[in-house]
ZAMARGU-4260 file (C-alpha; in steps of 0.2 Angstrom, whole numbers, plus 5000, padded with zeros to 4 digits):
<rodrens>
0) 4777/5371/5019 | 4795/5378/5019 | 4807/5374/5032 | 4812/5388/5043 | 4829/5391/5052
5) 4820/5385/5068 | 4816/5369/5060 | 4834/5366/5054 | 4840/5371/5071 | 4830/5357/5080
10) 4832/5345/5065 | 4851/5346/5065 | 4852/5343/5084 | 4840/5328/5082 | 4850/5321/5067
15) 4867/5322/5075 | 4861/5315/5091 | 4852/5300/5083 | 4868/5296/5072 | 4879/5297/5087
20) 4869/5286/5099 | 4864/5274/5086 | 4881/5271/5080 | 4887/5269/5098 | 4874/5257/5103
25) 4876/5247/5087 | 4895/5246/5090 | 4893/5240/5107 | 4880/5227/5102 | 4891/5221/5088
30) 4906/5219/5100 | 4896/5209/5113 | 4888/5198/5099 | 4904/5195/5090 | 4913/5188/5105
35) 4906/5171/5102 | 4915/5170/5084 | 4932/5176/5091 | 4936/5158/5097 | 4932/5151/5080
40) 4943/5163/5071 | 4958/5162/5083 | 4958/5143/5085 | 4959/5141/5066 | 4969/5155/5061
45) 4956/5164/5050 | 4960/5181/5044 | 4952/5197/5052 | 4943/5200/5036 | 4933/5184/5038
50) 4928/5190/5056 | 4923/5207/5050 | 4913/5200/5035 | 4904/5187/5045 | 4899/5199/5060
55) 4896/5213/5049 | 4881/5203/5041 | 4873/5205/5058 | 4873/5224/5058 | 4856/5227/5048
60) 4847/5217/5061 | 4855/5228/5075 | 4850/5244/5066 | 4832/5238/5064 | 4830/5234/5083
65) 4840/5250/5089 | 4834/5264/5078 | 4816/5265/5085 | 4823/5266/5103 | 4837/5278/5099
70) 4825/5290/5090 | 4814/5290/5105 | 4828/5294/5117 | 4835/5308/5106 | 4818/5316/5104
75) 4815/5316/5122 | 4832/5322/5127 | 4833/5337/5114 | 4815/5343/5118 | 4817/5341/5136
80) 4833/5351/5135 | 4825/5364/5125 | 4811/5365/5138 | 4824/5366/5152 | 4833/5381/5143
85) 4816/5389/5141 | 4819/5389/5122 | 4802/5381/5120 | 4794/5395/5130 | 4802/5408/5118
90) 4796/5398/5103 | 4778/5398/5109 | 4779/5417/5113 | 4785/5420/5096 | 4769/5412/5089
95) 4775/5394/5086 | 4762/5381/5089 | 4766/5364/5096 | 4764/5356/5079 | 4777/5368/5072
100) 4789/5364/5086 | 4786/5346/5083 | 4788/5347/5065 | 4807/5343/5064 | 4805/5328/5075
105) 4791/5321/5064 | 4801/5324/5048 | 4816/5314/5056 | 4803/5301/5061 | 4796/5298/5044
110) 4814/5296/5038 | 4818/5283/5051 | 4802/5274/5047 | 4807/5273/5028 | 4824/5266/5034
115) 4815/5253/5045 | 4804/5247/5031 | 4819/5244/5020 | 4827/5235/5034 | 4812/5224/5039
120) 4806/5220/5022 | 4822/5217/5012 | 4839/5220/5021 | 4838/5211/5037 | 4831/5195/5030
125) 4844/5194/5016 | 4858/5198/5028 | 4853/5185/5040 | 4851/5172/5026 | 4869/5177/5020
130) 4875/5176/5038 | 4869/5158/5040 | 4876/5153/5023 | 4893/5161/5026 | 4895/5154/5044
135) 4890/5137/5037 | 4903/5138/5024 | 4917/5144/5036 | 4914/5130/5048 | 4914/5116/5034
140) 4929/5124/5026 | 4938/5122/5043 | 4932/5104/5044 | 4938/5100/5027 | 4954/5109/5025
145) 4961/5110/5043 | 4962/5092/5047 | 4980/5090/5055 | 4989/5074/5052 | 4991/5064/5068
150) 4978/5074/5078 | 4961/5069/5083 | 4950/5083/5075 | 4932/5085/5082 | 4922/5090/5067
155) 4906/5092/5077 | 4901/5086/5094 | 4897/5069/5087 | 4911/5066/5074 | 4930/5065/5076
160) 4942/5062/5062 | 4960/5056/5063 | 4972/5056/5048 | 4989/5048/5049 | 4996/5059/5035
165) 4992/5070/5020 | 5001/5068/5004 | 5005/5084/4993 | 4992/5079/4981 | 4979/5080/4995
170) 4977/5061/4998 | 4973/5056/5016 | 4981/5040/5022 | 4977/5030/5038 | 4960/5037/5041
175) 4949/5034/5057 | 4932/5042/5059 | 4921/5040/5075 | 4903/5044/5071 | 4891/5045/5086
180) 4877/5055/5077 | 4866/5039/5079 | 4867/5038/5098 | 4860/5020/5098 | 4873/5014/5087
185) 4889/5023/5086 | 4902/5017/5073 | 4920/5017/5069 | 4926/5018/5051 | 4944/5014/5046
190) 4951/5017/5029 | 4967/5015/5020 | 4966/5031/5010 | 4953/5044/5005 | 4951/5062/4999
195) 4940/5076/5004 | 4927/5083/4992 | 4915/5097/4992 | 4896/5092/4993 | 4881/5102/4991
200) 4879/5103/5010 | 4897/5103/5015 | 4913/5092/5015 | 4912/5073/5011 | 4926/5060/5013
205) 4928/5048/4999 | 4935/5032/5008 | 4944/5018/5000 | 4949/5000/5006 | 4941/5001/5023
210) 4928/4994/5035 | 4915/5000/5047 | 4913/4993/5064 | 4897/4995/5073 | 4891/4988/5090
215) 4873/4980/5089 | 4864/4988/5103 | 4853/4972/5105 | 4865/4958/5104 | 4880/4968/5110
220) 4890/4960/5095 | 4903/4969/5085 | 4897/4970/5067 | 4910/4973/5053 | 4907/4978/5035
225) 4922/4980/5023 | 4921/4991/5008 | 4930/4996/4993 | 4923/5013/4992 | 4912/5023/5004
230) 4906/5041/5006 | 4905/5049/5023 | 4896/5066/5026 | 4906/5076/5039 | 4898/5093/5037
235) 4892/5102/5052 | 4878/5114/5056 | 4862/5116/5048 | 4862/5109/5030 | 4859/5122/5016
240) 4846/5110/5008 | 4835/5119/4996 | 4821/5107/5001 | 4821/5114/5018 | 4812/5130/5022
245) 4822/5144/5029 | 4820/5151/5046 | 4806/5164/5049 | 4819/5178/5052 | 4828/5174/5036
250) 4813/5171/5024 | 4810/5184/5011 | 4794/5193/5009 | 4790/5183/4993 | 4793/5166/5003
255) 4782/5173/5018 | 4768/5178/5006 | 4768/5162/4996 | 4775/5147/5006 | 4778/5131/4998
260) 4766/5118/5006 | 4778/5104/5003 | 4792/5113/5013 | 4782/5123/5026 | 4771/5115/5039
265) 4754/5122/5046 | 4763/5129/5062 | 4777/5137/5052 | 4764/5145/5040 | 4755/5153/5054
270) 4772/5161/5060 | 4776/5167/5042 | 4759/5175/5041 | 4761/5184/5058 | 4779/5189/5052
275) 4772/5198/5036 | 4761/5208/5047 | 4775/5212/5059 | 4787/5217/5046 | 4775/5229/5038
280) 4767/5236/5053 | 4783/5237/5064 | 4789/5254/5057 | 4773/5262/5063 | 4780/5259/5081
285) 4794/5272/5077 | 4780/5285/5075 | 4772/5279/5091 | 4788/5281/5101 | 4791/5298/5094
290) 4774/5304/5098 | 4776/5298/5116 | 4792/5307/5118 | 4785/5323/5110 | 4770/5322/5122
295) 4781/5320/5137 | 4792/5335/5132 | 4779/5347/5125 | 4766/5343/5137 | 4776/5344/5154
300) 4775/5359/5165 | 4791/5370/5166 | 4801/5367/5181 | 4816/5377/5185 | 4827/5363/5190
305) 4820/5350/5178 | 4808/5336/5182 | 4809/5317/5180 | 4790/5313/5181 | 4787/5316/5162
310) 4803/5308/5155 | 4800/5293/5167 | 4782/5291/5161 | 4788/5292/5143 | 4800/5278/5146
315) 4787/5267/5155 | 4775/5270/5141 | 4787/5264/5128 | 4792/5249/5138 | 4773/5245/5139
320) 4772/5247/5120 | 4787/5236/5117 | 4780/5222/5129 | 4763/5223/5121 | 4770/5222/5103
325) 4780/5206/5108 | 4766/5198/5117 | 4754/5201/5103 | 4766/5195/5090 | 4769/5179/5099
330) 4750/5176/5101 | 4747/5180/5083 | 4760/5167/5077 | 4750/5154/5086 | 4733/5160/5080
335) 4732/5170/5064 | 4715/5177/5069 | 4724/5189/5081 | 4735/5196/5066 | 4724/5212/5066
340) 4729/5215/5084 | 4747/5218/5077 | 4741/5232/5067 | 4730/5239/5081 | 4744/5239/5093
345) 4757/5247/5081 | 4745/5260/5073 | 4733/5263/5088 | 4745/5274/5098 | 4748/5285/5083
350) 4729/5290/5084 | 4727/5290/5103 | 4742/5300/5108 | 4738/5316/5098 | 4720/5315/5104
355) 4725/5313/5121 | 4738/5328/5120 | 4724/5339/5112 | 4712/5334/5126 | 4726/5337/5139
360) 4730/5354/5132 | 4712/5360/5132 | 4710/5354/5150 | 4726/5363/5155 | 4720/5379/5147
365) 4703/5379/5155 | 4711/5376/5172 | 4724/5390/5171 | 4712/5403/5163 | 4701/5406/5178
370) 4717/5408/5189 | 4725/5421/5177 | 4708/5431/5176 | 4707/5431/5195 | 4725/5438/5196
375) 4721/5452/5183 | 4705/5457/5192
</rodrens>
């Protein structure tokens, strides 16, 4: 069907409002979430480019969460304003049906659904995986290359490194490492010299001509072990070991659909199966939220000074749908037999809301017709 000027008029208002509100909320969320990385950047003198790159990898996940809500808000706002300005009354008087009036909102909803599918299936998992990898590299780069001579540098909560001096060739001299990762038996390593090297999971220290001192927790005796060469792992954060399965939010669709039994346990596989359904069915919630907004705006009675009952009911309905989605998703991740409920909760409102709207309109028409006939007579 060819789009009319009326369709473009409503669609333009919806699109401009959606872009403005989404960008504003994403920017606000980005600012609040990026505060936890400011200390890391300032303390170690990293460039603003690193900060923007690191926090920018979180933006796709923000869009995936915010877009369905902002679409609901803008549809409810635009159509409620059209009703308050009696523009909907004029459109209906000109012969426009409710479906024709709702057509621009439904067209924008289909576009947002397509964007959410791309985000859920590909962009968000990829960006979160890159974010974890980049954060890990930054923290270990700090550990490896910002060891200041004469300063006790905490690499992580359980590892502290002291270096007496660093030669222009990069050789560390006078090294002391306190390692309490094994809480039952913390150790102190002393070495005459050493060098930092990059390992697969982070920085390593190659120590030469040193000794390891460790207190035996049973006998309380100090055990000393001398060595000519030793290798100490001082990496921090979660190791990027290919033998370890990624987090559920970072796993690609291929990994979720075909998990490796040697890397993924039974409990994790259940979460991954539920995650597949959530990613594929999630965008249908966009259409459900849009229909709730349209039902509230097009089905509400006209009030000269506006009314809060319909918008408040729509907001409450969306909150209930969000809470139901979260609850069902958590239950399905524990018991995969409940995965069909994810599809039912996401897609069910798409069928129920139009049926309820049609039944309500028929009831309203029957209720008002006798009164109009009585007035004419």
